C-alpha positions in Angstrom: 30.1 7.6 -1.0 28.9 3.9 1.2 29.9 0.9 -0.5 25.8 -0.1 -0.9 25.2 2.6 -3.7 28.6 3.3 -5.7 28.4 -0.2 -7.9 25.1 1.8 -9.3 25.9 5.4 -9.2 28.8 4.1 -11.2 26.8 2.1 -13.7 23.8 4.5 -13.8 25.5 7.7 -14.1 24.0 8.9 -10.8 25.2 12.3 -8.8 24.1 11.7 -5.0 21.8 14.8 -4.8 20.9 14.7 -0.6 21.6 12.2 1.9 21.6 8.4 2.2 18.7 7.3 4.7 17.2 4.4 5.9 13.7 3.0 5.2 12.0 0.3 6.7 12.8 -1.1 3.4 16.2 -1.1 2.9 19.2 2.0 1.8 18.0 5.2 -0.3 19.6 7.6 -1.5 18.1 10.6 -3.7 20.5 11.2 -6.5 20.3 12.7 -10.5 20.2 11.0 -14.1 21.4 13.4 -16.5 19.9 16.2 -14.0 17.0 14.4 -13.5 15.6 14.3 -10.0 16.0 10.3 -9.3 16.0 8.2 -6.0 18.1 5.2 -6.0 16.4 1.7 -3.2 19.0 -0.3 -2.1 17.5 -3.9 -0.7 18.5 -6.7 -0.1 15.0 -7.9 1.3 13.0 -10.7 -0.7 9.8 -8.5 -0.3 12.0 -5.0 -1.5 13.4 -6.8 -4.4 9.5 -8.0 -6.1 8.5 -4.6 -5.4 10.7 -3.5 -7.4 9.8 -5.5 -10.2 6.4 -4.5 -9.6 7.4 -1.0 -9.6 9.1 -1.6 -12.9 5.9 -4.0 -14.5 3.6 -0.3 -13.3 6.2 1.3 -16.2 4.9 4.5 -14.5 1.0 4.5 -14.4 -0.2 5.2 -11.6 3.1 4.7 -9.8 7.0 6.5 -9.7 8.5 5.7 -13.5 11.2 3.7 -12.9 14.6 4.9 -15.0 16.7 1.7 -14.2 16.3 -2.3 -12.3 18.8 -4.7 -11.7 19.0 -7.5 -8.4 18.3 -5.4 -5.4 19.1 -1.5 -7.2 16.1 0.4 -7.9 16.5 4.2 -9.6 13.0 6.2 -9.7 11.9 9.2 -10.2 12.0 11.5 -7.5 9.1 12.8 -5.8 9.7 16.7 -5.9 6.5 18.3 -4.8 5.3 19.2 -1.2 2.2 18.3 -1.0 1.2 15.3 1.9 -1.9 12.9 1.5 -1.8 12.4 5.2 -1.3 15.8 5.9 -5.3 16.9 4.0 -6.6 13.9 5.8 -6.0 15.7 9.1 -6.8 19.1 7.8 -9.7 18.6 6.3 -9.2 17.8 2.6 -9.8 13.9 4.0 -12.0 13.2 0.9 -10.3 14.9 -1.5 -7.2 12.9 0.2 -9.5 9.4 -0.7 -10.7 10.4 -4.0 -6.7 11.2 -5.1 -5.6 7.8 -3.6 -8.4 6.1 -5.1 -7.4 7.5 -9.0 -3.9 6.3 -8.7 -5.1 2.6 -7.7 -7.3 2.8 -11.2 -4.1 3.5 -12.6 -2.3 0.6 -11.3 -4.9 -1.9 -11.7 -5.7 -1.4 -15.2 -4.7 -4.6 -17.3 -1.3 -4.7 -19.3 -0.4 -6.7 -22.1 2.2 -9.5 -21.7 3.2 -11.6 -18.9 2.7 -10.6 -14.9 5.7 -10.3 -12.9 6.3 -13.9 -12.0 6.9 -12.6 -8.4 2.7 -11.7 -7.3 1.8 -12.6 -3.8 -1.8 -14.8 -4.3 -4.0 -13.0 -1.3 -5.3 -15.6 0.2 -1.1 -16.3 0.9 -1.2 -13.3 2.7 -4.1 -13.9 5.2 -2.7 -17.2 6.2 -1.5 -15.4 9.5 -4.9 -14.5 10.2 -6.6 -17.9 11.4 -4.1 -18.8 13.9 -4.2 -15.6 15.7 -8.1 -16.1 15.1 -8.4 -19.5 17.0 -6.1 -17.9 19.7 -7.7 -14.4 20.9 -11.6 -15.3 19.2 -13.2 -11.8 19.5 -13.0 -9.4 16.5 -10.3 -11.1 14.9 -12.8 -14.6 15.0 -15.2 -11.7 12.8 -12.7 -11.1 10.7 -11.1 -14.7 10.0 -15.3 -15.5 8.8 -15.5 -12.6 6.6 -11.8 -12.6 5.0 -12.4 -16.6 3.9 -16.1 -15.1 2.9 -14.2 -12.6 0.6 -11.2 -14.6 -1.0 -13.6 -17.4 -1.7 -15.9 -15.5 -4.1 -13.0 -13.2 -5.8 -14.4 -9.8 -7.6 -11.8 -8.3 -10.4 -9.3 -10.3 -9.5 -6.2 -7.9 -10.7 -2.3 -6.6 -9.5 -2.7 -5.5 -6.3 -0.3 -2.6 -4.2 -1.0 -4.7 -1.3 -0.1 -1.8 1.2 -2.2 1.0 0.0 -2.3 4.0 2.9 -1.4 7.9 3.1 2.2 7.2 2.7 2.8 4.9 -0.2 0.9 7.6 -2.4 3.5 10.9 -3.2 3.7 13.9 -5.1 5.5 13.9 -8.1 4.0 17.8 -9.0 3.4 17.3 -12.7 3.3 13.6 -12.7 0.5 13.6 -9.9 -0.3 11.5 -7.3 1.9 8.1 -7.5 2.4 5.0 -5.6 5.7 3.6 -4.5 6.6 0.8 -2.0 4.3 -2.2 -3.3 3.4 -5.2 -1.6 2.5 -7.0 -4.6 0.0 -9.0 -4.4 -2.7 -10.4 -7.2 -6.3 -10.9 -5.9 -9.3 -9.4 -5.6 -9.8 -5.5 -6.4 -11.1 -4.5 -3.4 -8.7 -5.5 -0.6 -6.7 -2.3 -1.7 -8.9 0.1 -0.6 -8.6 -1.5 2.9 -5.7 0.4 4.2 -6.7 3.6 3.1 -9.7 4.0 5.7 -7.2 2.9 8.7 -5.1 6.1 7.6 -3.4 8.4 8.7 -3.0 7.4 11.8 -5.2 6.0 13.8 -6.6 9.1 15.4 -7.8 10.1 12.4 -8.9 6.5 10.9 -11.6 6.1 14.5 -13.3 9.5 14.3 -16.8 9.0 15.3 -18.4 8.0 11.8 -15.0 9.4 9.6 -14.7 5.1 8.4 -18.5 5.0 7.8 -18.2 8.5 5.8 -14.7 7.4 4.2 -16.6 3.9 2.8 -18.8 5.9 1.1 -16.3 7.8 -0.7 -14.1 5.9 -1.4 -16.7 3.5 -2.6 -17.7 5.9 -5.4 -14.4 7.1 -6.3 -13.3 3.3 -6.8 -16.3 1.8 -8.3 -17.2 -1.1 -5.8 -20.3 -1.5 -3.2 -20.1 0.4 0.3 -20.7 -2.3 2.1 -18.4 -5.0 0.2 -15.8 -2.6 0.7 -16.1 -2.6 4.3 -16.2 -5.9 4.7 -12.9 -6.1 3.4 -12.2 -3.6 6.3 -13.3 -5.8 8.9 -11.2 -8.4 7.0 -7.8 -6.2 6.5 -7.9 -5.0 10.3 -8.1 -8.2 11.5 -5.2 -9.7 9.4 -3.3 -6.1 10.6 -3.8 -7.2 14.4 -2.2 -10.6 13.5 0.6 -9.3 12.1 0.9 -7.1 15.2 0.2 -9.6 17.5 2.5 -11.8 15.8 5.6 -9.1 16.8 4.4 -8.7 20.3 2.9 -5.6 20.5 -0.6 -4.4 21.3 -3.1 -5.0 18.4 -5.4 -2.2 20.2 -5.7 0.3 17.1 -6.7 -2.8 14.4 -9.3 -4.5 16.5 -10.7 -1.1 17.3 -11.0 0.1 14.0 -12.5 -4.2 13.4 -15.1 -3.6 16.1 -16.3 -0.4 14.1 -16.2 -2.3 10.9 -18.0 -5.6 12.3 -20.4 -3.0 13.7 -21.1 -1.3 10.8 -22.2 -4.3 9.8 -24.3 -5.8 12.2 -21.9 -9.1 12.7 
C-alpha cells in the first residue's frame, strides 16, 4: 500500500477494500473499519483540510458521518447506494433530485450547539474574484457583481454553508439517505447554497428552456425561500463561477449563459 495511506491504516485499524484513486481534492482509498465500509481521504490542501474539519463538525446531520479525523486525513462512512442525483435529474426526476439536495441542506444549515469551526470563510471573501473579472469583461458579469453586492449587503438567515452544493456532492448512503461530501466551508446567507444546484448536473440540462425557472420554484418551495431571492443568488453565483473559469484561462461561456438566463428572468 502506498505511503500516503499507511500511517492512517495502522493508526485507525483499517483494511483496504478497493483500489486507491485521485479526486480534485486528494487521494482516496476504500477501506473497512471493524467491518464498516468507509472511505479514507488524505489531502494536504488547506481547503480540503478545512472541509474535513467541517465534515466532522456536522456529525452526520446532512453530511456523511465521520469516523475519524486528524490533520490531512479524514475517515468517513462510505456511500454504497447505487442512486445518482445527476442521473435522476437527466432522466425525468429533476424535481425530486432538487428536493433531495434541499433536504440534505436543511440538515447542514441547522443550528448546532458549541463553537463554529475556525476555518469557515465569510461569504463576501468568497466573492472577491468577481469584481476584477466584472471590471475587465463587463456585460453580464457586471450584472452579477451588482447583484452580489446587493445580496451580500443584506444577509439573511446566516448559517454554515456547504459552498459547493451540486448533484455530485450528495451521495446515496442507503438507509442513511442522501448525504453531503466535499464542502468548501463558508458562512453567510443561506440562500447562496442553492444556486449551484440550479447550474447542474451539467450545462445541457441546466440551460434546457424553462428548466432554471422550474427548478427555482421547486427548490425555493423545498427550502422555504423566496423564488426571487433564489434567482438573484443564481445570477450572482453564475458570475462568480465564470470569473473563476476565466482566471484559469478557460472559456466561461457556460456560466455566462446561465447568468444571462437568470438576468433575463429577473429583468435586469
